VMD Tcl script that draws the C-alpha trace (Angstrom):
set ca {
  {0.00 0.00 0.00}
  {2.89 2.36 0.64}
  {4.10 1.72 -2.90}
  {0.68 2.51 -4.33}
  {0.52 5.77 -2.39}
  {4.01 6.68 -3.59}
  {3.02 6.11 -7.23}
  {-0.13 8.20 -6.79}
  {1.90 11.07 -5.36}
  {4.54 10.81 -8.11}
  {2.19 10.53 -11.10}
  {-0.48 13.07 -10.14}
  {1.52 16.20 -10.88}
  {1.27 16.37 -14.67}
  {-1.59 15.52 -17.05}
  {0.74 13.37 -19.11}
  {1.33 11.00 -16.20}
  {-2.35 10.49 -15.39}
  {-2.89 7.88 -18.12}
  {0.05 5.90 -16.76}
  {-1.39 6.16 -13.25}
  {-4.79 4.96 -14.47}
  {-3.28 1.94 -16.21}
  {-1.32 1.03 -13.10}
  {-4.23 1.44 -10.69}
  {-6.58 -0.59 -12.89}
  {-4.05 -3.41 -12.89}
  {-3.64 -3.23 -9.13}
  {-7.38 -3.09 -8.32}
  {-7.66 -6.79 -7.31}
  {-4.74 -6.36 -4.88}
  {-6.26 -3.17 -3.49}
  {-9.56 -4.94 -2.83}
  {-7.73 -7.78 -1.12}
  {-5.93 -5.31 1.18}
  {-8.89 -2.97 1.71}
  {-8.27 -2.75 5.46}
  {-5.19 -0.64 4.75}
  {-7.02 1.81 2.46}
  {-8.46 4.15 5.19}
  {-4.98 5.02 6.46}
  {-3.63 5.35 2.91}
  {-6.39 7.77 1.93}
  {-5.58 10.02 4.88}
  {-2.04 10.51 3.59}
  {-3.26 11.89 0.25}
  {-4.46 15.41 -0.57}
  {-7.77 15.59 -2.50}
  {-6.69 18.71 -4.37}
  {-3.55 17.04 -5.72}
  {-4.41 13.33 -5.72}
  {-8.11 13.25 -6.63}
  {-7.73 10.50 -9.22}
  {-5.69 8.21 -6.98}
  {-8.04 8.72 -4.05}
  {-10.99 7.79 -6.28}
  {-9.41 4.43 -7.12}
  {-8.60 3.69 -3.48}
  {-12.11 4.58 -2.33}
  {-13.61 2.55 -5.17}
  {-11.61 -0.51 -4.09}
  {-12.79 0.09 -0.53}
  {-16.41 0.08 -1.74}
  {-15.97 -3.07 -3.78}
  {-14.45 -4.86 -0.80}
  {-17.65 -4.18 1.17}
  {-18.90 -1.43 3.43}
  {-20.93 -1.32 6.62}
  {-24.62 -1.88 5.86}
  {-25.58 0.78 8.42}
  {-23.19 3.43 7.12}
  {-19.43 3.62 7.52}
  {-18.54 6.93 9.18}
  {-14.87 6.73 8.19}
  {-15.73 6.11 4.54}
  {-18.31 8.93 4.58}
  {-15.83 11.43 6.01}
  {-13.01 10.38 3.66}
  {-15.23 10.52 0.58}
  {-16.79 13.83 1.61}
  {-13.29 15.27 1.83}
  {-12.55 14.09 -1.71}
  {-15.80 15.27 -3.28}
  {-15.55 18.78 -1.89}
  {-12.00 19.30 -3.20}
  {-11.91 17.06 -6.29}
  {-10.02 18.40 -9.29}
  {-10.74 17.88 -13.03}
  {-8.19 15.03 -13.13}
  {-11.04 12.73 -12.02}
  {-12.46 13.12 -15.56}
  {-9.77 10.69 -16.66}
  {-11.80 7.86 -15.06}
  {-15.38 9.11 -14.72}
  {-16.78 5.62 -14.13}
  {-14.64 5.13 -11.01}
  {-15.45 8.57 -9.62}
  {-19.19 8.07 -10.21}
  {-19.16 4.70 -8.45}
  {-17.57 6.32 -5.42}
  {-20.22 9.07 -5.44}
  {-23.02 6.51 -5.70}
  {-21.57 4.53 -2.77}
  {-21.27 7.77 -0.79}
  {-24.95 8.52 -1.42}
  {-25.96 5.03 -0.32}
  {-23.85 5.30 2.82}
  {-25.25 8.64 4.01}
  {-28.76 7.25 3.49}
  {-27.91 4.10 5.40}
  {-26.45 6.22 8.21}
  {-29.67 8.23 8.40}
  {-28.06 11.56 7.51}
  {-28.92 12.30 3.85}
  {-28.55 16.06 4.36}
  {-24.79 15.85 4.91}
  {-24.32 14.37 1.44}
  {-25.92 17.20 -0.53}
  {-23.09 19.77 -0.65}
  {-20.33 17.20 -1.35}
  {-22.34 15.82 -4.29}
  {-22.95 19.32 -5.67}
  {-19.19 19.90 -5.57}
  {-18.63 16.51 -7.25}
  {-21.03 17.45 -10.04}
  {-19.20 20.70 -10.76}
  {-15.86 18.87 -10.74}
  {-16.98 16.30 -13.31}
  {-18.91 18.70 -15.53}
  {-17.14 20.39 -18.40}
  {-20.04 22.84 -18.61}
  {-23.19 23.46 -16.61}
  {-25.39 21.88 -19.32}
  {-23.78 18.43 -18.92}
  {-25.70 15.68 -17.10}
  {-23.89 13.51 -14.55}
  {-25.08 10.47 -12.56}
  {-24.70 12.55 -9.39}
  {-27.54 14.87 -10.40}
  {-30.13 12.23 -9.56}
  {-28.24 11.19 -6.41}
  {-28.14 14.76 -5.14}
  {-31.84 15.29 -5.90}
  {-32.69 12.09 -4.05}
  {-30.86 13.30 -0.95}
  {-32.66 16.65 -1.15}
  {-36.01 14.87 -1.24}
  {-35.16 12.55 1.64}
  {-33.95 15.43 3.81}
  {-36.76 17.75 2.61}
  {-34.18 20.37 1.60}
  {-35.95 21.30 -1.64}
  {-34.00 24.52 -2.17}
  {-30.51 23.08 -1.63}
  {-30.12 22.13 -5.30}
  {-31.89 25.17 -6.76}
  {-28.92 26.06 -9.01}
  {-28.79 22.55 -10.45}
  {-32.52 22.63 -11.17}
  {-32.15 25.90 -13.07}
  {-29.51 24.47 -15.41}
  {-30.85 23.33 -18.78}
  {-29.33 19.97 -19.72}
  {-28.30 19.60 -23.36}
  {-25.23 17.38 -23.09}
  {-25.56 13.70 -22.16}
  {-22.25 12.01 -22.93}
  {-21.70 8.57 -21.34}
  {-18.06 8.49 -22.45}
  {-17.30 11.58 -20.33}
  {-19.64 11.15 -17.39}
  {-20.50 7.41 -17.29}
  {-24.21 8.33 -17.52}
  {-26.77 5.60 -18.21}
  {-30.37 5.81 -19.45}
  {-31.50 5.16 -15.88}
  {-29.54 8.20 -14.67}
  {-31.41 10.39 -17.17}
  {-34.80 9.03 -16.09}
  {-33.97 9.46 -12.39}
  {-32.77 13.02 -13.05}
  {-36.12 13.75 -14.69}
  {-38.12 12.04 -11.92}
  {-36.35 13.42 -8.84}
  {-35.83 16.85 -10.39}
  {-39.52 17.11 -11.26}
  {-40.47 16.09 -7.73}
  {-38.20 18.78 -6.27}
  {-39.70 21.45 -8.52}
  {-43.18 20.26 -7.56}
  {-42.25 20.59 -3.89}
  {-41.06 24.13 -4.60}
  {-44.32 24.83 -6.50}
  {-42.38 25.45 -9.70}
  {-44.90 23.44 -11.68}
  {-43.89 24.63 -15.14}
  {-40.29 23.56 -14.62}
  {-41.48 20.27 -13.10}
  {-43.47 19.52 -16.25}
  {-40.41 20.27 -18.40}
  {-38.35 17.74 -16.46}
  {-41.11 15.13 -16.50}
  {-41.48 15.54 -20.25}
  {-37.72 15.05 -20.65}
  {-38.08 11.60 -19.11}
  {-41.25 10.71 -21.03}
  {-39.71 11.55 -24.41}
  {-36.33 9.93 -23.81}
  {-35.69 7.27 -26.51}
  {-36.75 3.87 -25.22}
  {-37.67 0.47 -26.66}
  {-38.87 -1.17 -23.43}
  {-41.16 -0.26 -20.55}
  {-39.61 1.30 -17.48}
  {-40.96 1.53 -13.94}
  {-39.30 4.94 -13.63}
  {-41.03 6.23 -16.79}
  {-44.36 4.97 -15.41}
  {-43.80 6.84 -12.13}
  {-42.89 9.96 -14.13}
  {-46.09 9.72 -16.16}
  {-48.24 9.49 -13.03}
  {-46.61 12.59 -11.57}
  {-46.94 14.30 -14.97}
  {-50.71 13.74 -14.99}
  {-51.22 15.19 -11.51}
  {-48.95 18.21 -11.94}
  {-50.53 18.96 -15.35}
  {-53.97 19.08 -13.74}
  {-52.71 21.31 -10.94}
  {-50.82 23.74 -13.17}
  {-52.63 23.62 -16.52}
  {-56.10 22.43 -15.60}
  {-56.00 19.64 -18.19}
  {-53.83 16.74 -19.33}
  {-52.02 17.58 -22.58}
  {-51.43 14.82 -25.12}
  {-47.97 13.31 -25.30}
  {-45.91 14.66 -28.22}
  {-45.63 12.57 -31.37}
  {-41.97 11.80 -30.70}
  {-42.71 10.14 -27.35}
  {-41.73 6.43 -27.47}
  {-44.51 3.96 -28.19}
  {-43.47 2.03 -25.08}
  {-44.44 5.03 -22.93}
  {-47.80 5.42 -24.67}
  {-48.77 1.77 -24.29}
  {-47.58 1.70 -20.70}
  {-49.61 4.80 -19.82}
  {-52.79 3.30 -21.29}
  {-52.31 -0.07 -19.60}
  {-50.82 0.75 -16.20}
  {-51.88 4.33 -15.42}
  {-55.59 4.08 -16.20}
  {-56.55 5.32 -12.71}
  {-54.73 8.57 -13.37}
  {-56.28 8.92 -16.82}
  {-59.70 8.37 -15.23}
  {-58.90 11.14 -12.75}
  {-58.00 13.47 -15.62}
  {-61.26 12.67 -17.41}
  {-63.24 13.41 -14.23}
  {-61.34 16.70 -13.83}
  {-62.20 17.69 -17.41}
  {-65.93 17.61 -16.56}
  {-65.42 20.46 -14.01}
  {-67.66 18.51 -11.64}
  {-66.42 18.32 -8.07}
  {-68.75 15.37 -7.42}
  {-67.34 13.29 -10.30}
  {-63.80 14.17 -9.27}
  {-64.51 13.17 -5.67}
  {-65.94 9.82 -6.80}
  {-62.86 9.16 -8.94}
  {-60.54 9.97 -6.04}
  {-62.52 7.77 -3.68}
  {-62.65 4.79 -6.04}
  {-58.91 4.87 -6.75}
  {-57.69 6.08 -3.36}
  {-55.91 2.82 -2.60}
  {-53.85 3.03 -5.80}
  {-52.98 6.67 -5.17}
  {-51.90 5.87 -1.62}
  {-49.77 2.94 -2.79}
  {-47.98 5.24 -5.26}
  {-47.42 7.91 -2.59}
  {-49.35 10.44 -4.66}
  {-52.34 11.16 -2.43}
  {-50.89 14.54 -1.43}
  {-50.77 15.63 -5.08}
  {-54.26 14.23 -5.66}
  {-55.58 16.48 -2.88}
  {-53.91 19.42 -4.59}
  {-55.67 18.41 -7.82}
  {-59.02 18.51 -5.99}
  {-58.19 21.92 -4.53}
  {-57.12 23.28 -7.92}
  {-60.51 22.38 -9.41}
  {-62.23 24.58 -6.84}
  {-59.76 27.37 -7.61}
  {-60.48 27.21 -11.34}
  {-64.22 27.04 -10.75}
  {-64.02 30.26 -8.71}
  {-61.97 31.88 -11.48}
  {-64.71 31.03 -13.98}
  {-67.28 32.69 -11.71}
  {-65.34 35.98 -11.95}
  {-66.02 35.98 -15.70}
  {-69.79 35.83 -15.16}
  {-70.61 37.60 -11.88}
  {-69.67 40.88 -10.26}
  {-70.88 39.95 -6.77}
  {-71.72 36.68 -5.07}
  {-72.19 35.56 -1.51}
  {-69.86 33.06 0.08}
  {-72.76 30.62 0.33}
  {-73.46 30.93 -3.42}
  {-69.79 30.39 -4.24}
  {-69.66 27.30 -2.02}
  {-72.75 25.77 -3.66}
  {-71.67 26.56 -7.23}
  {-68.11 25.31 -6.74}
  {-69.05 22.27 -4.68}
  {-67.43 23.26 -1.39}
  {-68.74 22.05 1.95}
  {-69.44 25.43 3.55}
  {-69.14 29.23 3.12}
  {-66.21 29.15 5.51}
  {-64.35 26.79 3.19}
  {-65.16 29.07 0.26}
  {-63.74 32.01 2.19}
  {-60.53 30.12 2.87}
  {-60.15 29.39 -0.86}
  {-60.78 33.01 -1.74}
  {-58.21 34.29 0.76}
  {-55.61 31.90 -0.61}
  {-56.33 32.99 -4.18}
  {-56.12 36.66 -3.19}
  {-52.72 36.09 -1.62}
  {-51.37 34.40 -4.73}
  {-52.93 36.96 -7.08}
  {-55.15 34.42 -8.86}
  {-58.15 36.73 -8.49}
  {-58.85 40.30 -7.38}
  {-61.82 40.68 -5.05}
  {-63.06 42.14 -1.79}
  {-65.03 40.34 0.92}
  {-67.55 42.38 2.90}
  {-68.38 40.92 6.30}
  {-70.90 43.68 6.94}
  {-73.06 42.50 4.02}
  {-73.15 38.92 5.25}
  {-70.08 37.68 3.39}
  {-70.66 39.23 -0.02}
  {-67.76 38.94 -2.45}
  {-67.16 41.61 -5.06}
  {-64.91 40.62 -7.96}
  {-62.59 43.38 -9.19}
  {-60.70 44.01 -12.40}
  {-57.00 43.17 -12.35}
  {-54.91 46.21 -11.53}
  {-52.43 47.13 -14.22}
  {-50.66 49.92 -12.36}
  {-47.58 47.77 -11.85}
  {-47.46 46.93 -15.54}
  {-47.66 50.63 -16.46}
  {-44.98 51.64 -13.96}
  {-41.36 52.14 -14.95}
  {-40.27 49.30 -12.67}
  {-42.83 46.98 -14.22}
  {-41.72 47.81 -17.75}
  {-38.05 47.38 -16.81}
  {-38.71 43.99 -15.27}
  {-40.70 42.89 -18.34}
  {-37.91 44.01 -20.67}
  {-35.33 42.18 -18.57}
  {-37.30 38.93 -18.63}
  {-37.94 39.26 -22.37}
  {-34.24 39.82 -23.02}
  {-33.36 36.74 -20.95}
  {-35.81 34.62 -22.97}
  {-34.40 35.91 -26.25}
  {-30.84 35.06 -25.17}
  {-31.98 31.59 -24.14}
  {-33.68 31.00 -27.49}
  {-30.62 32.21 -29.38}
  {-28.44 29.86 -27.34}
  {-30.69 26.91 -28.15}
  {-30.63 27.84 -31.85}
  {-26.83 27.92 -31.82}
  {-26.70 24.49 -30.17}
  {-29.09 23.03 -32.74}
  {-27.00 24.45 -35.57}
  {-23.80 23.03 -34.07}
  {-25.44 19.63 -33.68}
  {-26.68 19.71 -37.25}
  {-23.21 20.63 -38.52}
  {-21.56 17.82 -36.56}
  {-24.10 15.23 -37.73}
  {-23.98 16.31 -41.38}
  {-20.20 15.82 -41.47}
  {-20.10 12.55 -39.50}
  {-18.70 9.71 -41.62}
  {-20.96 7.01 -40.17}
  {-24.04 9.16 -40.73}
  {-23.06 9.95 -44.34}
  {-22.34 6.28 -44.96}
  {-25.79 5.21 -43.73}
  {-27.51 7.97 -45.69}
  {-25.60 6.96 -48.79}
  {-26.67 3.34 -48.40}
  {-30.33 4.36 -48.06}
  {-30.13 6.59 -51.12}
  {-28.54 3.81 -53.19}
  {-31.28 1.43 -52.04}
  {-33.96 3.85 -53.26}
  {-32.52 3.86 -56.79}
  {-31.59 0.17 -56.88}
  {-34.02 -1.24 -59.47}
  {-33.32 -4.86 -58.54}
  {-32.46 -7.96 -60.47}
  {-35.78 -7.98 -62.38}
  {-34.52 -5.01 -64.42}
  {-31.15 -6.47 -65.26}
  {-32.37 -7.08 -68.83}
  {-32.19 -3.38 -69.54}
  {-28.43 -3.39 -68.99}
  {-26.10 -3.27 -71.91}
  {-25.30 -6.64 -73.49}
  {-28.41 -8.28 -72.04}
  {-30.15 -11.03 -74.01}
  {-33.34 -10.79 -71.98}
  {-35.51 -9.75 -74.99}
  {-33.58 -11.58 -77.68}
  {-35.54 -14.30 -79.53}
}
mol new
graphics top color blue
foreach p $ca { graphics top sphere $p radius 0.5 }
foreach p [lrange $ca 0 end-1] q [lrange $ca 1 end] { graphics top cylinder $p $q radius 0.2 }
display resetview
C-alpha cells in the first residue's frame, strides 16, 4: 500500500502521467480490494486537491471490498473530503469517480443523515462537468438526498440548469440516470411549487428514446398527470416523438390517473370526488395522495376563477354551492388563498353577510417604470436563451452532417432507393433478356 501511495503522489503532478497512473491502478485493483483494510490510512495521507484520481481508485476498491450496511462513518468522512476538493483530473476515469459518489450517497442514506451528502455531491457534479449543461449520474443522487432530507431549495442552481449534453463516455451516464434526473428533479420542482419547470423535467423523461417499458417512466407519467392538472387544468397529449413504449404503458398501467384526468375535465367536483374515492388505494400505494388532494383543490380554484367571468358579486354561500365546497367558511378560505397568490382580485364584505365583489386586475404595476423594466429584462433573458438553443441546434446539425458514419448510412439508403433490382437487369447493356 505504501508503494501505491508513492506512485499516486509521483504521477499526479502532470496531465501526461495520469494515463500511466490509471493503467497502473486498474491493474492493481484486485490487490487493493484484497488489502482494503489498509485503504483508510492510505487515503488520509493523500491530498484531494492534488491526488483526486488516486483517491478515487482507493475509495472505489474500498467500496468493492464491502462497506458497513448501516453506514461507515470513516468512509463517509473520507469521501466527503474528496468530493468537496476534487479536481478535473477525475475526468480521466469518470466511471470510477461516479461509483464512489453513488456509494457515498448510499452510505449517508444508510447512516440516516442524507442532508450531509448534498453539498459534497454538488461539488462533485461541478468537478466532473465540463459545462453546466452536462448531465452527470450525481444529479439524480443529489436530488434524491434533497427529497429525503426535505431540503428542496438546496439544489436550486442545479434545477435551473438546462441539460443539453448527455455524454456517457465523459460522465458514465446511463439511461437510468437520465430518467432518475427527470423524476427526482420534477419532484423537487413540484415541492417548490415550480410546476412549469417540473413539467419540463417530467417531459424530458417521457420523451427519452426507449424500446422497453420502465418503472421509472411509469412513475414519471403518473406525476406528470397530476402536476398537469394542478398547473394547466387539463392533461395535454404526449408529443408525437414520445416512445410507443411510454404510450402503451400509460394506457395499460396508469388508467386510474387517466380516469382522474377525465373526471377533472368535466369540471364537476362530485365526479372528481368519486374518482378519487374509487382509486384512493392506488394513489396511496404510489405515494401520490398529497398531489391528488392538490388536484381537488385546484378544481375549486379554477371554478371560482370562472365565476369571476360571469358575476360581479356573489355571496360566500353561493360560491360554495356553485363550486361544490362544503361550507361558506371553506369558500372564504379558498378566496383568501387565491387573493394572496394573485389568482383573483376581489373584496369580501363581512358587513353584508359575506358578499364577495370581484374586481378588475390592476395594471398599475405593468404601467410603472419598474414593471416595464422587469418585463424588458425577462424578455431579453428569454431571447438570449432562445438564441443559445438555436446555436446548439446548428452546431449539432453541422456535426451530424459531417459525420462519416451518418453519411455512410444515408448513402446506403439513397442507393437502395434507386436500386431497381435484379428484375430489371435485362435493360443493362449486353443483355439477351428480350432476344428471340
